[in-house]
C-alpha positions in Angstrom: -3.2 -3.0 1.5 -4.3 -6.4 2.7 -7.9 -7.1 3.7 -10.4 -9.9 3.8 -13.5 -7.8 3.9 -15.2 -5.1 1.9 -13.7 -2.0 3.4 -12.2 1.2 2.2 -8.4 1.5 1.6 -7.1 3.7 4.4 -3.7 4.9 5.5 -3.9 2.9 8.7 -3.5 -0.3 6.6 -1.4 0.9 3.6 1.9 -0.9 3.2 5.0 -0.9 1.0 5.8 -4.6 0.5 8.8 -6.2 -1.1 9.4 -9.9 -1.2 12.2 -11.5 -3.2 15.4 -13.5 -3.3 19.0 -12.2 -2.9 21.0 -12.0 -6.1 22.6 -15.4 -5.3 19.1 -16.9 -4.5 20.3 -17.9 -1.1 18.2 -15.6 1.0 14.5 -14.7 1.0 14.2 -11.0 1.6 11.0 -9.3 2.8 10.3 -5.7 3.7 7.0 -4.3 4.9 6.8 -0.6 5.7 3.8 1.5 6.8 2.8 4.1 4.2 0.4 7.1 4.0 -0.8 9.5 1.4 -3.0 12.5 1.7 -5.2 11.0 -1.1 -6.6 8.4 1.3 -8.6 8.6 4.5 -6.6 7.8 7.6 -9.2 5.4 9.1 -12.4 3.6 8.3 -14.3 6.3 10.3 -12.6 9.0 8.2 -14.0 7.4 5.0 -17.5 8.5 6.2 -19.4 5.6 4.7 -23.0 6.4 5.6 -24.7 3.5 3.8 -22.4 0.5 3.9 -24.7 -1.8 1.8 -24.9 0.8 -1.1 -21.1 1.4 -0.8 -20.3 -2.3 -0.8 -22.3 -2.8 -4.0 -20.0 -0.6 -5.9 -16.8 -2.0 -4.3 -15.3 -3.4 -7.5 -15.6 0.1 -9.1 -14.1 1.7 -6.0 -11.1 -0.7 -6.0 -10.4 0.0 -9.7 -10.7 3.8 -9.2 -8.5 3.7 -6.1 -5.9 1.4 -7.8 -5.7 3.9 -10.7 -5.4 6.8 -8.3 -2.6 5.3 -6.2 -0.7 4.0 -9.3 -0.7 7.5 -10.8 0.7 9.2 -7.8 4.3 10.3 -7.8 6.6 8.6 -5.4 6.8 11.6 -3.2 3.1 11.7 -2.7 3.6 8.9 -0.2 5.3 9.1 3.2 7.9 7.8 3.3 8.8 8.5 -0.4 8.6 5.3 -2.4 11.9 6.0 -4.1 13.6 6.1 -0.7 12.0 2.7 0.2 13.2 1.3 -3.1 16.7 2.5 -2.4 16.5 1.0 1.1 15.6 -2.4 -0.4 18.3 -2.1 -3.0 20.9 -1.4 -0.4 20.3 -4.5 1.7 23.2 -6.9 1.8 23.4 -10.5 2.8 26.4 -12.4 4.2 28.6 -14.1 1.7 
C-alpha cells in the first residue's frame, strides 16, 4: 500500500509488489498486482472514520497494528493467494 497522506489502508489500494533483478542481473523485473483481504475495508468510506483528527493522532499505532495483522495472515487470506503470485514471479523467464 502506497500513500502520501494519513489514511486507512484499504483494499482499493492494496498491492503485491515485487522488484528485483533476473538471475544474470541483466533485467530489472517488476510486478504489481492488486490484492484484497476480508480483514481490510474496501474503501476509505468503508473505514467509517467519524473523527478524522482523533483517528489521525493515533495513526502510528494504527499502522503498527495493521502491519502486524497483515503479516500474520495466511497467504490464502488474500485474493489472489500470495503463494500463487510468488509462483508467478518465480516462473518469469527472460531472453538469453
